[in-house]
N, C-alpha and C positions, 0 to 999 in steps of 0.2 A: 345144608338142608337137602336131603335126598329127594328124588322125584318119586311120584306115585308108582306103586308096584303093579297097578292094573291099568288096562286100556280105558281111556275116557269113553263114555257112552252118552248118547242123547237120552234125556228123560222120556218116559212113556208118552206116546203120542196123545193119549187121552187126557193127559194132565192139563189143567187150565193154566193160562199164562200166569207167571209169577206176579206178585204184588208190585204195584208202581210205588216206589219209595221216593220220599222227598227228604232232602237234607235241610235241617232247620238249625237256627243258631239263637235260641232264646237265652236270655241272661237272668240269672237268679242271684240276687244280692243277699247272700246269707249274712245276717248280722253277726258282729263279733261276739255278742253274748249268746249266740246259738239259741235264740228265743224259743223256737219250736222243735229244736233238734232232739232234746232229751225229755220232751213232754210225754205224758201218758205212762203206760207200762214201761218200767225201766228196762227189762230184759228185751222187749221188742224194740225199744229205742236204740239200745246198744247193738242189736242185730242189724238194724238199718245202717248205723254208723260203720260197723265192721264191714258190711257189704260194700259201702262206699269206699272204704280204704283199699279194698282189693281191686276195684275196677280200674283205676288208672294204671295198674300193672297188666291186667288182663286185656284191656281194650287195645293197646298198642300191639300186643301179641297177636290178637285176632287180625288186625290190619296187616301186620308183617306176613303172616301165613297166607292170607288171601292175595297179597301182592305176589308172593312166590307162586301161588297156585294159578294165577291169571293165565299164563300161557297154556295151561292144560284144560281150560274151560272152553269148550267148543260151541256151546249154545249161547247165541248172542243175547238172548233175554236174561239168562243167568249171569252172564258177564256184566250186563248193565246193572242188575240188582246187586251184584257183589261190589261194584264201584260205589253205588249209593249206600250200601251197608257200611262200607268203610268210612264214608263221609259221616254217617250217623254216629258210628262208634267214635270217630274223632271228636265230634261235638260232645258226646257223653263224657269222654275223657276230660275235656276242658272243664265241663261243669262240675264233675266230681273232684277233680284235682284242686280247683279253686275252693270248693267247700272243705276239702280235707285239710288244706293249709290252715283254715280258720279253726277247724276242730282240734288239730294238734296244738295250736297256739292257746286255745281255751283250756285244754287239758293239762298243760304245763310240760316242762322238759322231761321229767322222769317218766310219766306215762307215754308221752310222745316218743321217747327213745325206745321204750319197750315195743310200742306199736311198729316203729320203723324197722326194728330188728326182724320182726315177723315179715313185714312187707319186703324187705331185702331178700329173704329166703324165697318168697313167692316169685319175685322178679327173677331170681337165679334159676328157679325151676322152669319158668317159661323160656328163658334163654337156653337152658339145657335141652328142652324138648326140641328147639329149633335145630340144634346141632346133632342130636343123637337119634331123633325119630323121623320116620318118613313123612312126607306130606299127606299120604293117605291116613296115617295114624293121627296127624294133627287135624285133618278135616273131620275125622270121627270124634276127636277130642272136643272140638268146637261145637259140633252138632249136639253132643251130650250136654254141654252147658246151655246151649240155646233151647234145647227141648225142656230142660229144667226150668229156665226162666219163663218160657212160654206157659208152662203149667202153672207157675206162680202167678203170672199176670192174669191168666184166666180165672184162677181162684180169687184173686183180688176183685175182679169184676163181679163174679158171682156172689161173693159174700159182702160186697160193699166195703171191704176192708181197705184202708189207705193210711198213709202217714198222718199222724195227728195234726190237726189244725189246717189252716189255709195260707200259711206263710210261705216264704221262698223255699224252705227245705221240703215241704210237702209238694210244692209245685215242681221242683226238680225231679222228685221221684215219680210224680204223675206223668210228666213228659217222658221220662225214661221208660216207665212201664208201658206206656202206649206205643212207643216206638219199638220196644221189644216185641210186642204183638204184631205191629205192622210188618216187621221184617222176619217174622217167624218161619218163613219158608226157605230163606236163603241158605242157611247152613245145611238143611236137609237136601236141597237141590244140588249143592256143591258136592256133597258126599255121594249122591246118586250119580252125578256126572263122572265121578272117578271110579264108578263101578263097585262101590263099597258093598260088602255083604251084610246081611242082617246080624249074624252072630258077632262079627267084628264091631259093628255099630254099637251093639248092646255092651260088649265087653269094654271097649274103650270109652264109651259114653259113661258107664258106671265109674270108671277110673277118674274121668274128668270131674264128675260130680263129687266123688269122694275127696279128691284133691281140693276142690273149692270149699267143701263143707268143713274139712279139717282146719283149713286156714281161717274160715269164718268162726269156728268154735274157739280157736286160740285167741283171736282178736276180741271176740265177744267176752271171753274170760278176763282179759286185761281191762277192758272197759268196765265190766261189772266190779272188779276189784277196786278200780279207781273210785267207784261210788260206794265202796264199803258193802257190797252185796254179795250174796253167796254165788259161787261158781260151780256148785255141785251139779252133776248130771251132764248128759250130752245135749248140746244146744242145736236145734234146728230152727231156721227162720220160720216165723209164724205162718207164712203163706204155704210153706211145705207141710207144716204140721196139719194145717186145715185142709190142704188139697192133696194129701198123700195118695188118694185113689187116682186122681188125675195124673199125678206124677208117675205112678206105676204104669199107667196106660201108655206112656211114651216108650215103654220097653216092649210093647206088643209088636209083632211083625206086621200088623195092620196099621200101625201109627203112621199118620200122614198129616202134617200141619196144614196142607192145602184144604183138607176137609173141614177145617175150623172156620166158622163164620163169625165175624166180629160185629158188634153193634155199631150202628151208624154214628153213635155219640162219640166214638173214638176219632173217627175222621173229622167230625165237626170241631172237636177240641183241637186236634193237631192243626187244622186249617187256620186257627187263630194265632198260631205261633209264627214268628218271622222266619224267613228262609235264610240259609247261609249266604254270606256275602261272597261274591266271586273273588277268587284269589286268596 
């Protein structure tokens, strides 16, 4: 993995301190019959499942890249946020990996095998990025993904859209959604710390999002076929379809997640969740 090609710089002095992040370790006991996982609109339900299948491959990649970037982060506040960000992503990985094992078992060996073949290609892509791409590229790649999920999370808050029901599957996603918003500044700050330019951020961020959405589309199609439903058309997750204007605003040279104010309800909800156990 090569080093950044630009000199690290300190973020603008006027920027407010980065968010104080907390690593939590909630447990979500997804039932074997996936009681609320495929409820409601089938396409939307399959989209959430496809999203979950990708995450245990993406999240370790984020952690590995940020561990490699750590020596190049000279701002102590950003370094502390990166450490907490990695802790949150590790917990997200644990939650989704456990859910995904039950999902594959429920779907059966044929569908699970097709899904795993796609997942293996996704994993290989992330491994290839680590060996072939600079850390600056990967910082921009991660920022593109985090900007997209931030836009999705804000859309979910604005529209009141959330996973169907109040069971553990919905609770898993609510926790993950709120922590995505809580750590919305970290990837942006890391990219700025590396002296990243706006055109490079946009170009690599778009590639990151396209890479993710292609994988999501393929997994979504397999899940829809499993349920005997049509797979025609290009699939976008519902929060991107509804929030496409907010998504496009992340491409603006004025985009800055620090300017986004979150409702107090997010902090109150996250405060009810258990903290990660030491060690």
